[in-house]
C-alpha beads as a LAMMPS data file, in Angstrom:
LAMMPS data file: protein, C-alpha beads

70 atoms
69 bonds

1 atom types
1 bond types

-500.0 500.0 xlo xhi
-500.0 500.0 ylo yhi
-500.0 500.0 zlo zhi

Masses

1 110.0

Atoms # bond

1 1 1 13.148 -11.842 -5.266
2 1 1 14.968 -9.909 -2.776
3 1 1 13.314 -6.539 -3.863
4 1 1 9.997 -8.021 -3.538
5 1 1 10.822 -9.139 0.026
6 1 1 12.132 -5.730 0.946
7 1 1 8.918 -3.925 -0.642
8 1 1 6.671 -6.383 1.234
9 1 1 8.281 -5.778 4.641
10 1 1 8.434 -2.037 4.087
11 1 1 4.596 -2.029 3.434
12 1 1 4.003 -4.078 6.540
13 1 1 6.187 -1.713 8.696
14 1 1 4.354 1.341 7.121
15 1 1 0.955 -0.346 7.751
16 1 1 1.720 -0.667 11.397
17 1 1 3.226 2.795 11.627
18 1 1 0.266 4.512 9.865
19 1 1 -2.263 2.496 11.968
20 1 1 -0.379 3.403 15.363
21 1 1 -0.165 7.065 14.323
22 1 1 -3.888 7.524 13.415
23 1 1 -4.891 5.730 16.711
24 1 1 -2.496 7.908 18.594
25 1 1 -4.055 11.159 17.246
26 1 1 -7.769 9.844 17.791
27 1 1 -9.761 11.351 20.521
28 1 1 -9.917 9.556 24.039
29 1 1 -13.034 7.389 23.662
30 1 1 -12.143 5.153 20.733
31 1 1 -14.999 3.161 19.453
32 1 1 -14.967 0.044 17.018
33 1 1 -15.551 2.274 14.016
34 1 1 -12.333 4.241 14.810
35 1 1 -10.236 1.032 14.623
36 1 1 -12.075 0.328 11.301
37 1 1 -11.084 3.843 9.721
38 1 1 -7.635 3.410 10.974
39 1 1 -7.169 0.026 9.522
40 1 1 -8.691 1.014 6.114
41 1 1 -6.368 3.931 5.828
42 1 1 -3.365 2.072 6.729
43 1 1 -4.429 -0.804 4.279
44 1 1 -4.792 1.834 1.508
45 1 1 -1.385 3.275 2.214
46 1 1 0.443 -0.133 2.276
47 1 1 -1.352 -1.270 -0.960
48 1 1 -0.183 1.941 -2.610
49 1 1 3.330 1.219 -1.340
50 1 1 3.191 -2.320 -2.718
51 1 1 1.815 -1.316 -6.193
52 1 1 4.310 1.495 -6.815
53 1 1 7.034 -0.591 -5.308
54 1 1 6.518 -3.684 -7.425
55 1 1 5.384 -2.126 -10.838
56 1 1 8.319 -1.935 -13.125
57 1 1 9.596 1.513 -14.193
58 1 1 8.703 1.089 -17.852
59 1 1 5.782 2.893 -19.334
60 1 1 4.191 -0.048 -20.910
61 1 1 2.927 -1.953 -18.002
62 1 1 -0.924 -1.906 -18.723
63 1 1 -0.739 -1.326 -22.526
64 1 1 0.505 -4.284 -24.609
65 1 1 1.592 -3.507 -28.141
66 1 1 0.335 -5.713 -30.826
67 1 1 2.339 -6.740 -34.047
68 1 1 1.077 -5.111 -37.090
69 1 1 -0.843 -7.467 -39.291
70 1 1 0.495 -7.490 -43.156

Bonds

1 1 1 2
2 1 2 3
3 1 3 4
4 1 4 5
5 1 5 6
6 1 6 7
7 1 7 8
8 1 8 9
9 1 9 10
10 1 10 11
11 1 11 12
12 1 12 13
13 1 13 14
14 1 14 15
15 1 15 16
16 1 16 17
17 1 17 18
18 1 18 19
19 1 19 20
20 1 20 21
21 1 21 22
22 1 22 23
23 1 23 24
24 1 24 25
25 1 25 26
26 1 26 27
27 1 27 28
28 1 28 29
29 1 29 30
30 1 30 31
31 1 31 32
32 1 32 33
33 1 33 34
34 1 34 35
35 1 35 36
36 1 36 37
37 1 37 38
38 1 38 39
39 1 39 40
40 1 40 41
41 1 41 42
42 1 42 43
43 1 43 44
44 1 44 45
45 1 45 46
46 1 46 47
47 1 47 48
48 1 48 49
49 1 49 50
50 1 50 51
51 1 51 52
52 1 52 53
53 1 53 54
54 1 54 55
55 1 55 56
56 1 56 57
57 1 57 58
58 1 58 59
59 1 59 60
60 1 60 61
61 1 61 62
62 1 62 63
63 1 63 64
64 1 64 65
65 1 65 66
66 1 66 67
67 1 67 68
68 1 68 69
69 1 69 70
């Protein structure tokens, strides 16, 4: 449970940092579409952090082995 909270808070922190960084390096007349792009990229990065932070390290996450029928 504590690992989940740490990963979620880390993803929120990374989201804010990435959005602020992108907006900082945008050219001066910032338009509405620039905010959309910054938010989209920050969301993508945060979701990747959540995915890789919460998926177990075992290799059989997406594949479930079936029992052999006799």
